[in-house]
A tleap script that builds the chain and sets N, CA, C and O, in Angstrom:
source leaprc.protein.ff14SB
mol = sequence {
  NMET VAL GLN ALA MET ILE ASN ILE SER GLU
  ASP THR ASN GLN VAL LEU ASN ILE VAL LYS
  ALA ARG PHE ASN LEU LYS ASP LYS SER GLU
  ALA ILE GLU LYS VAL VAL LEU ASP TYR GLY
  GLU ASP ILE LEU GLU PRO GLU LEU ARG PRO
  GLU PHE ILE GLN ARG ILE LYS ARG ILE GLU
  LYS GLU GLY LYS PHE LYS THR PHE LYS SER
  ILE GLU GLU LEU ARG LYS ASP ILE GLU ASN
  CALA
}
set mol.1.N position { -12.747 24.217 -6.605 }
set mol.1.CA position { -11.306 24.318 -6.569 }
set mol.1.C position { -10.905 25.070 -5.299 }
set mol.1.O position { -11.544 26.050 -4.916 }
set mol.2.N position { -9.860 24.605 -4.669 }
set mol.2.CA position { -9.346 25.220 -3.454 }
set mol.2.C position { -8.191 26.131 -3.818 }
set mol.2.O position { -7.348 25.787 -4.646 }
set mol.3.N position { -8.162 27.301 -3.191 }
set mol.3.CA position { -7.052 28.218 -3.412 }
set mol.3.C position { -6.190 28.236 -2.164 }
set mol.3.O position { -6.697 28.153 -1.046 }
set mol.4.N position { -4.872 28.346 -2.364 }
set mol.4.CA position { -3.957 28.373 -1.229 }
set mol.4.C position { -2.781 29.274 -1.547 }
set mol.4.O position { -2.292 29.307 -2.676 }
set mol.5.N position { -2.338 29.997 -0.548 }
set mol.5.CA position { -1.104 30.766 -0.679 }
set mol.5.C position { -0.003 29.931 -0.063 }
set mol.5.O position { -0.123 29.462 1.069 }
set mol.6.N position { 1.083 29.746 -0.821 }
set mol.6.CA position { 2.170 28.918 -0.314 }
set mol.6.C position { 3.492 29.654 -0.466 }
set mol.6.O position { 3.648 30.512 -1.335 }
set mol.7.N position { 4.428 29.306 0.385 }
set mol.7.CA position { 5.788 29.820 0.280 }
set mol.7.C position { 6.665 28.693 -0.237 }
set mol.7.O position { 6.685 27.601 0.330 }
set mol.8.N position { 7.390 28.962 -1.317 }
set mol.8.CA position { 8.270 27.953 -1.891 }
set mol.8.C position { 9.667 28.550 -2.073 }
set mol.8.O position { 9.835 29.766 -2.174 }
set mol.9.N position { 10.647 27.675 -2.111 }
set mol.9.CA position { 12.027 28.127 -2.302 }
set mol.9.C position { 12.256 28.484 -3.771 }
set mol.9.O position { 11.435 28.175 -4.635 }
set mol.10.N position { 13.384 29.138 -4.035 }
set mol.10.CA position { 13.744 29.485 -5.412 }
set mol.10.C position { 13.937 28.222 -6.257 }
set mol.10.O position { 13.541 28.177 -7.422 }
set mol.11.N position { 14.549 27.196 -5.654 }
set mol.11.CA position { 14.749 25.941 -6.379 }
set mol.11.C position { 13.414 25.318 -6.772 }
set mol.11.O position { 13.244 24.858 -7.901 }
set mol.12.N position { 12.478 25.307 -5.842 }
set mol.12.CA position { 11.153 24.755 -6.122 }
set mol.12.C position { 10.466 25.561 -7.217 }
set mol.12.O position { 9.810 25.001 -8.095 }
set mol.13.N position { 10.621 26.862 -7.156 }
set mol.13.CA position { 10.041 27.736 -8.169 }
set mol.13.C position { 10.611 27.412 -9.554 }
set mol.13.O position { 9.876 27.391 -10.541 }
set mol.14.N position { 11.913 27.162 -9.623 }
set mol.14.CA position { 12.539 26.819 -10.900 }
set mol.14.C position { 12.017 25.482 -11.418 }
set mol.14.O position { 11.754 25.328 -12.611 }
set mol.15.N position { 11.870 24.524 -10.514 }
set mol.15.CA position { 11.336 23.220 -10.926 }
set mol.15.C position { 9.923 23.380 -11.469 }
set mol.15.O position { 9.580 22.796 -12.497 }
set mol.16.N position { 9.111 24.161 -10.789 }
set mol.16.CA position { 7.743 24.381 -11.259 }
set mol.16.C position { 7.724 25.060 -12.626 }
set mol.16.O position { 6.891 24.730 -13.470 }
set mol.17.N position { 8.623 25.993 -12.846 }
set mol.17.CA position { 8.707 26.649 -14.149 }
set mol.17.C position { 9.088 25.647 -15.241 }
set mol.17.O position { 8.566 25.709 -16.355 }
set mol.18.N position { 9.994 24.729 -14.921 }
set mol.18.CA position { 10.399 23.708 -15.887 }
set mol.18.C position { 9.236 22.771 -16.194 }
set mol.18.O position { 8.986 22.449 -17.356 }
set mol.19.N position { 8.522 22.333 -15.154 }
set mol.19.CA position { 7.367 21.448 -15.337 }
set mol.19.C position { 6.309 22.159 -16.178 }
set mol.19.O position { 5.728 21.577 -17.094 }
set mol.20.N position { 6.074 23.414 -15.853 }
set mol.20.CA position { 5.087 24.211 -16.584 }
set mol.20.C position { 5.442 24.290 -18.067 }
set mol.20.O position { 4.577 24.116 -18.925 }
set mol.21.N position { 6.707 24.551 -18.365 }
set mol.21.CA position { 7.137 24.670 -19.761 }
set mol.21.C position { 7.136 23.314 -20.458 }
set mol.21.O position { 6.684 23.199 -21.597 }
set mol.22.N position { 7.637 22.299 -19.783 }
set mol.22.CA position { 7.766 20.977 -20.408 }
set mol.22.C position { 6.416 20.392 -20.809 }
set mol.22.O position { 6.293 19.768 -21.863 }
set mol.23.N position { 5.400 20.595 -19.964 }
set mol.23.CA position { 4.085 20.023 -20.236 }
set mol.23.C position { 3.099 21.047 -20.796 }
set mol.23.O position { 1.901 20.782 -20.894 }
set mol.24.N position { 3.620 22.222 -21.163 }
set mol.24.CA position { 2.811 23.268 -21.777 }
set mol.24.C position { 1.582 23.613 -20.931 }
set mol.24.O position { 0.456 23.657 -21.426 }
set mol.25.N position { 1.831 23.853 -19.647 }
set mol.25.CA position { 0.748 24.176 -18.723 }
set mol.25.C position { 0.538 25.684 -18.666 }
set mol.25.O position { 1.440 26.458 -18.984 }
set mol.26.N position { -0.665 26.095 -18.257 }
set mol.26.CA position { -1.017 27.514 -18.255 }
set mol.26.C position { -0.317 28.283 -17.141 }
set mol.26.O position { 0.164 29.397 -17.347 }
set mol.27.N position { -0.267 27.672 -15.953 }
set mol.27.CA position { 0.302 28.387 -14.818 }
set mol.27.C position { 0.937 27.417 -13.822 }
set mol.27.O position { 0.897 26.200 -14.001 }
set mol.28.N position { 1.524 27.990 -12.769 }
set mol.28.CA position { 2.209 27.164 -11.772 }
set mol.28.C position { 1.232 26.307 -10.976 }
set mol.28.O position { 1.614 25.261 -10.452 }
set mol.29.N position { -0.009 26.733 -10.882 }
set mol.29.CA position { -1.009 25.914 -10.196 }
set mol.29.C position { -1.168 24.567 -10.897 }
set mol.29.O position { -1.248 23.523 -10.249 }
set mol.30.N position { -1.212 24.603 -12.219 }
set mol.30.CA position { -1.309 23.364 -12.977 }
set mol.30.C position { -0.040 22.529 -12.823 }
set mol.30.O position { -0.099 21.300 -12.780 }
set mol.31.N position { 1.108 23.202 -12.741 }
set mol.31.CA position { 2.374 22.491 -12.549 }
set mol.31.C position { 2.396 21.798 -11.184 }
set mol.31.O position { 2.817 20.646 -11.076 }
set mol.32.N position { 1.951 22.490 -10.163 }
set mol.32.CA position { 1.889 21.893 -8.817 }
set mol.32.C position { 0.952 20.698 -8.839 }
set mol.32.O position { 1.278 19.642 -8.297 }
set mol.33.N position { -0.204 20.855 -9.457 }
set mol.33.CA position { -1.174 19.765 -9.510 }
set mol.33.C position { -0.590 18.552 -10.232 }
set mol.33.O position { -0.766 17.419 -9.785 }
set mol.34.N position { 0.103 18.784 -11.346 }
set mol.34.CA position { 0.710 17.675 -12.099 }
set mol.34.C position { 1.742 16.940 -11.257 }
set mol.34.O position { 1.735 15.710 -11.190 }
set mol.35.N position { 2.625 17.688 -10.617 }
set mol.35.CA position { 3.673 17.072 -9.803 }
set mol.35.C position { 3.065 16.279 -8.653 }
set mol.35.O position { 3.489 15.156 -8.382 }
set mol.36.N position { 2.092 16.844 -7.988 }
set mol.36.CA position { 1.476 16.178 -6.839 }
set mol.36.C position { 0.725 14.923 -7.277 }
set mol.36.O position { 0.840 13.883 -6.629 }
set mol.37.N position { -0.032 15.002 -8.351 }
set mol.37.CA position { -0.777 13.830 -8.811 }
set mol.37.C position { 0.147 12.721 -9.295 }
set mol.37.O position { -0.089 11.546 -9.015 }
set mol.38.N position { 1.204 13.094 -10.023 }
set mol.38.CA position { 2.160 12.082 -10.491 }
set mol.38.C position { 2.871 11.421 -9.315 }
set mol.38.O position { 3.029 10.200 -9.289 }
set mol.39.N position { 3.293 12.210 -8.360 }
set mol.39.CA position { 3.979 11.675 -7.183 }
set mol.39.C position { 3.003 10.876 -6.330 }
set mol.39.O position { 3.365 9.840 -5.772 }
set mol.40.N position { 1.776 11.352 -6.230 }
set mol.40.CA position { 0.764 10.678 -5.419 }
set mol.40.C position { 0.470 9.277 -5.895 }
set mol.40.O position { 0.204 8.392 -5.082 }
set mol.41.N position { 0.512 9.054 -7.214 }
set mol.41.CA position { 0.285 7.710 -7.740 }
set mol.41.C position { 1.331 6.738 -7.213 }
set mol.41.O position { 1.028 5.581 -6.924 }
set mol.42.N position { 2.567 7.218 -7.089 }
set mol.42.CA position { 3.649 6.353 -6.617 }
set mol.42.C position { 3.512 6.014 -5.140 }
set mol.42.O position { 3.684 4.859 -4.749 }
set mol.43.N position { 3.205 7.005 -4.321 }
set mol.43.CA position { 3.178 6.742 -2.874 }
set mol.43.C position { 1.837 6.209 -2.387 }
set mol.43.O position { 1.764 5.600 -1.320 }
set mol.44.N position { 0.787 6.430 -3.151 }
set mol.44.CA position { -0.532 5.989 -2.717 }
set mol.44.C position { -0.975 4.690 -3.373 }
set mol.44.O position { -2.076 4.207 -3.109 }
set mol.45.N position { -0.120 4.116 -4.233 }
set mol.45.CA position { -0.465 2.866 -4.890 }
set mol.45.C position { -0.727 1.807 -3.827 }
set mol.45.O position { 0.161 1.505 -3.029 }
set mol.46.N position { -1.929 1.238 -3.803 }
set mol.46.CA position { -2.232 0.258 -2.754 }
set mol.46.C position { -1.418 -1.015 -2.924 }
set mol.46.O position { -1.235 -1.516 -4.033 }
set mol.47.N position { -0.941 -1.517 -1.812 }
set mol.47.CA position { -0.213 -2.776 -1.848 }
set mol.47.C position { -1.210 -3.919 -1.782 }
set mol.47.O position { -2.315 -3.772 -1.260 }
set mol.48.N position { -0.802 -5.057 -2.319 }
set mol.48.CA position { -1.676 -6.222 -2.289 }
set mol.48.C position { -1.708 -6.792 -0.876 }
set mol.48.O position { -0.680 -6.883 -0.204 }
set mol.49.N position { -2.895 -7.169 -0.440 }
set mol.49.CA position { -3.026 -7.758 0.891 }
set mol.49.C position { -2.369 -9.129 0.901 }
set mol.49.O position { -2.419 -9.847 -0.098 }
set mol.50.N position { -1.757 -9.498 2.014 }
set mol.50.CA position { -1.085 -10.799 2.099 }
set mol.50.C position { -2.023 -11.968 1.808 }
set mol.50.O position { -1.600 -12.963 1.219 }
set mol.51.N position { -3.302 -11.862 2.215 }
set mol.51.CA position { -4.250 -12.954 1.951 }
set mol.51.C position { -4.447 -13.160 0.456 }
set mol.51.O position { -4.564 -14.287 -0.024 }
set mol.52.N position { -4.480 -12.041 -0.270 }
set mol.52.CA position { -4.671 -12.128 -1.710 }
set mol.52.C position { -3.466 -12.797 -2.367 }
set mol.52.O position { -3.622 -13.640 -3.250 }
set mol.53.N position { -2.265 -12.418 -1.934 }
set mol.53.CA position { -1.048 -13.022 -2.481 }
set mol.53.C position { -1.031 -14.520 -2.203 }
set mol.53.O position { -0.683 -15.308 -3.082 }
set mol.54.N position { -1.407 -14.921 -0.982 }
set mol.54.CA position { -1.452 -16.347 -0.645 }
set mol.54.C position { -2.468 -17.079 -1.514 }
set mol.54.O position { -2.220 -18.198 -1.965 }
set mol.55.N position { -3.612 -16.442 -1.747 }
set mol.55.CA position { -4.657 -17.060 -2.563 }
set mol.55.C position { -4.168 -17.294 -3.991 }
set mol.55.O position { -4.397 -18.361 -4.561 }
set mol.56.N position { -3.497 -16.303 -4.565 }
set mol.56.CA position { -2.970 -16.430 -5.922 }
set mol.56.C position { -1.906 -17.528 -5.985 }
set mol.56.O position { -1.872 -18.309 -6.936 }
set mol.57.N position { -1.037 -17.585 -4.969 }
set mol.57.CA position { -0.006 -18.634 -4.945 }
set mol.57.C position { -0.639 -20.016 -4.848 }
set mol.57.O position { -0.167 -20.966 -5.473 }
set mol.58.N position { -1.713 -20.129 -4.062 }
set mol.58.CA position { -2.409 -21.413 -3.925 }
set mol.58.C position { -3.036 -21.817 -5.255 }
set mol.58.O position { -2.953 -22.980 -5.651 }
set mol.59.N position { -3.658 -20.873 -5.942 }
set mol.59.CA position { -4.269 -21.155 -7.240 }
set mol.59.C position { -3.204 -21.591 -8.236 }
set mol.59.O position { -3.418 -22.535 -8.996 }
set mol.60.N position { -2.060 -20.914 -8.242 }
set mol.60.CA position { -0.983 -21.290 -9.152 }
set mol.60.C position { -0.488 -22.702 -8.855 }
set mol.60.O position { -0.211 -23.478 -9.770 }
set mol.61.N position { -0.379 -23.029 -7.562 }
set mol.61.CA position { 0.129 -24.343 -7.165 }
set mol.61.C position { -0.858 -25.447 -7.526 }
set mol.61.O position { -0.449 -26.535 -7.932 }
set mol.62.N position { -2.159 -25.176 -7.381 }
set mol.62.CA position { -3.182 -26.186 -7.670 }
set mol.62.C position { -3.324 -26.443 -9.163 }
set mol.62.O position { -3.901 -27.454 -9.562 }
set mol.63.N position { -2.818 -25.560 -9.976 }
set mol.63.CA position { -2.857 -25.790 -11.415 }
set mol.63.C position { -4.191 -25.473 -12.055 }
set mol.63.O position { -4.621 -26.196 -12.954 }
set mol.64.N position { -4.859 -24.417 -11.625 }
set mol.64.CA position { -6.130 -24.046 -12.238 }
set mol.64.C position { -5.925 -23.262 -13.531 }
set mol.64.O position { -6.888 -22.838 -14.170 }
set mol.65.N position { -4.674 -23.076 -13.903 }
set mol.65.CA position { -4.374 -22.355 -15.121 }
set mol.65.C position { -4.046 -23.346 -16.225 }
set mol.65.O position { -3.474 -24.406 -15.976 }
set mol.66.N position { -4.412 -22.991 -17.434 }
set mol.66.CA position { -4.065 -23.812 -18.591 }
set mol.66.C position { -2.940 -23.112 -19.342 }
set mol.66.O position { -2.876 -21.884 -19.399 }
set mol.67.N position { -2.071 -23.907 -19.905 }
set mol.67.CA position { -1.035 -23.344 -20.757 }
set mol.67.C position { -1.268 -23.830 -22.180 }
set mol.67.O position { -1.744 -24.941 -22.408 }
set mol.68.N position { -0.925 -22.982 -23.114 }
set mol.68.CA position { -1.113 -23.284 -24.517 }
set mol.68.C position { 0.201 -23.090 -25.248 }
set mol.68.O position { 0.967 -22.174 -24.948 }
set mol.69.N position { 0.449 -23.963 -26.207 }
set mol.69.CA position { 1.685 -23.889 -26.973 }
set mol.69.C position { 1.579 -22.914 -28.129 }
set mol.69.O position { 2.592 -22.446 -28.649 }
set mol.70.N position { 0.344 -22.603 -28.536 }
set mol.70.CA position { 0.167 -21.695 -29.662 }
set mol.70.C position { -1.200 -21.015 -29.562 }
set mol.70.O position { -2.064 -21.420 -28.784 }
set mol.71.N position { -1.361 -19.997 -30.352 }
set mol.71.CA position { -2.635 -19.279 -30.419 }
set mol.71.C position { -3.716 -20.193 -30.970 }
set mol.71.O position { -4.868 -20.136 -30.539 }
set mol.72.N position { -3.348 -21.024 -31.911 }
set mol.72.CA position { -4.320 -21.950 -32.511 }
set mol.72.C position { -4.872 -22.905 -31.455 }
set mol.72.O position { -6.070 -23.188 -31.426 }
set mol.73.N position { -3.991 -23.394 -30.593 }
set mol.73.CA position { -4.420 -24.299 -29.521 }
set mol.73.C position { -5.379 -23.584 -28.568 }
set mol.73.O position { -6.375 -24.164 -28.136 }
set mol.74.N position { -5.082 -22.347 -28.247 }
set mol.74.CA position { -5.974 -21.536 -27.406 }
set mol.74.C position { -7.312 -21.325 -28.100 }
set mol.74.O position { -8.368 -21.458 -27.482 }
set mol.75.N position { -7.261 -20.998 -29.378 }
set mol.75.CA position { -8.495 -20.756 -30.144 }
set mol.75.C position { -9.386 -21.995 -30.167 }
set mol.75.O position { -10.602 -21.892 -30.005 }
set mol.76.N position { -8.782 -23.164 -30.368 }
set mol.76.CA position { -9.556 -24.419 -30.375 }
set mol.76.C position { -10.202 -24.658 -29.013 }
set mol.76.O position { -11.354 -25.085 -28.938 }
set mol.77.N position { -9.468 -24.386 -27.940 }
set mol.77.CA position { -10.008 -24.585 -26.602 }
set mol.77.C position { -11.187 -23.648 -26.348 }
set mol.77.O position { -12.188 -24.056 -25.760 }
set mol.78.N position { -11.074 -22.422 -26.780 }
set mol.78.CA position { -12.136 -21.429 -26.575 }
set mol.78.C position { -13.369 -21.809 -27.400 }
set mol.78.O position { -14.495 -21.739 -26.907 }
set mol.79.N position { -13.155 -22.209 -28.647 }
set mol.79.CA position { -14.275 -22.555 -29.524 }
set mol.79.C position { -14.997 -23.812 -29.088 }
set mol.79.O position { -16.187 -23.964 -29.363 }
set mol.80.N position { -14.307 -24.714 -28.416 }
set mol.80.CA position { -14.918 -25.954 -27.960 }
set mol.80.C position { -15.468 -25.877 -26.536 }
set mol.80.O position { -15.946 -26.877 -26.001 }
set mol.81.N position { -15.402 -24.717 -25.932 }
set mol.81.CA position { -15.863 -24.567 -24.546 }
set mol.81.C position { -17.366 -24.568 -24.448 }
set mol.81.O position { -17.913 -24.451 -23.352 }
savepdb mol mol.pdb
quit
């Protein structure tokens, strides 16, 4: 675990206290970690590569997918495979 001394504003301190209380965390370090990890998922979510999107569109256009009108129809197809 890495330790760091940081300077934060009063507003930030209040937000951390709210996060700490809302999620029943032990200390502000856990609150900071929660906020950073939750926010990090949003900004670090990898985007799909354009080649992959084109490949999926091509597969959809070629009709390699089957559609079923009911679960029974799907079940029959799976059992007869």
